[in-house]
C-alpha positions in Angstrom: -32.1 107.8 14.8 -30.0 110.4 16.6 -29.3 110.3 20.3 -27.8 113.2 22.0 -26.6 113.3 25.6 -25.0 116.3 27.4 -22.2 115.4 29.8 -21.2 118.0 32.4 -17.8 118.3 33.9 -19.3 117.0 37.1 -20.6 113.9 35.3 -17.1 113.2 34.1 -15.6 113.7 37.5 -18.3 111.4 39.1 -17.4 108.6 36.7 -13.6 108.6 36.7 -13.0 105.6 34.4 -14.3 104.8 30.9 -16.3 101.7 32.1 -18.3 103.7 34.6 -18.9 106.6 32.2 -19.9 104.2 29.5 -22.4 102.5 31.8 -23.8 106.0 32.7 -24.3 106.8 29.0 -25.8 103.4 28.2 -28.3 103.8 31.0 -29.5 107.1 29.4 -29.6 105.5 26.0 -31.8 102.7 27.2 -34.1 105.2 28.9 -34.3 107.1 25.6 -35.2 103.9 23.6 -37.9 103.0 26.1 -39.5 106.5 25.8 -42.4 107.2 23.6 -42.2 110.0 21.0 -44.7 112.8 21.2 -47.0 113.3 18.2 -48.2 116.6 16.8 -51.6 117.3 18.2 -52.7 118.9 14.9 -51.6 116.3 12.3 -50.6 113.3 14.3 -47.0 113.1 12.9 -44.4 111.7 15.3 -42.1 114.4 16.6 -38.4 114.1 17.3 -39.1 114.7 21.1 -39.7 111.9 23.6 -42.2 112.1 26.4 -39.3 113.0 28.8 -37.7 115.6 26.6 -37.3 118.9 28.6 -40.1 121.3 27.5 -37.6 124.3 27.3 -35.6 122.4 24.7 -38.5 121.8 22.3 -39.6 123.7 19.3 -43.4 123.7 18.8 -44.4 122.9 22.4 -47.5 124.8 23.7 -47.8 124.9 27.4 -51.1 123.5 28.5 -51.7 122.0 25.1 -48.8 119.8 24.1 -46.5 119.2 21.1 -47.4 120.6 17.7 -45.4 120.8 14.4 -45.4 124.6 13.7 -44.0 123.6 10.3 -46.7 124.5 7.7 -45.0 122.7 4.9 -45.0 119.5 7.0 -48.1 119.7 9.2 -51.2 118.8 7.2 -53.7 120.7 9.3 
């Protein structure tokens, strides 16, 4: 499993020591683990996107419909 978090310069300034920054990152990791992964509406395969992944960062998301694969060699339908 891969977990990516983007830290801004402002985040680093708001958490001036390693302990506080580590706590901030750990909080986001726990939220990630407790999230459910969206499934392709066509074939039912679990996607790599959680239910709280930003829509604009997703591949294969159809607004008003949901997450689909858009990978013909993987999606069975």
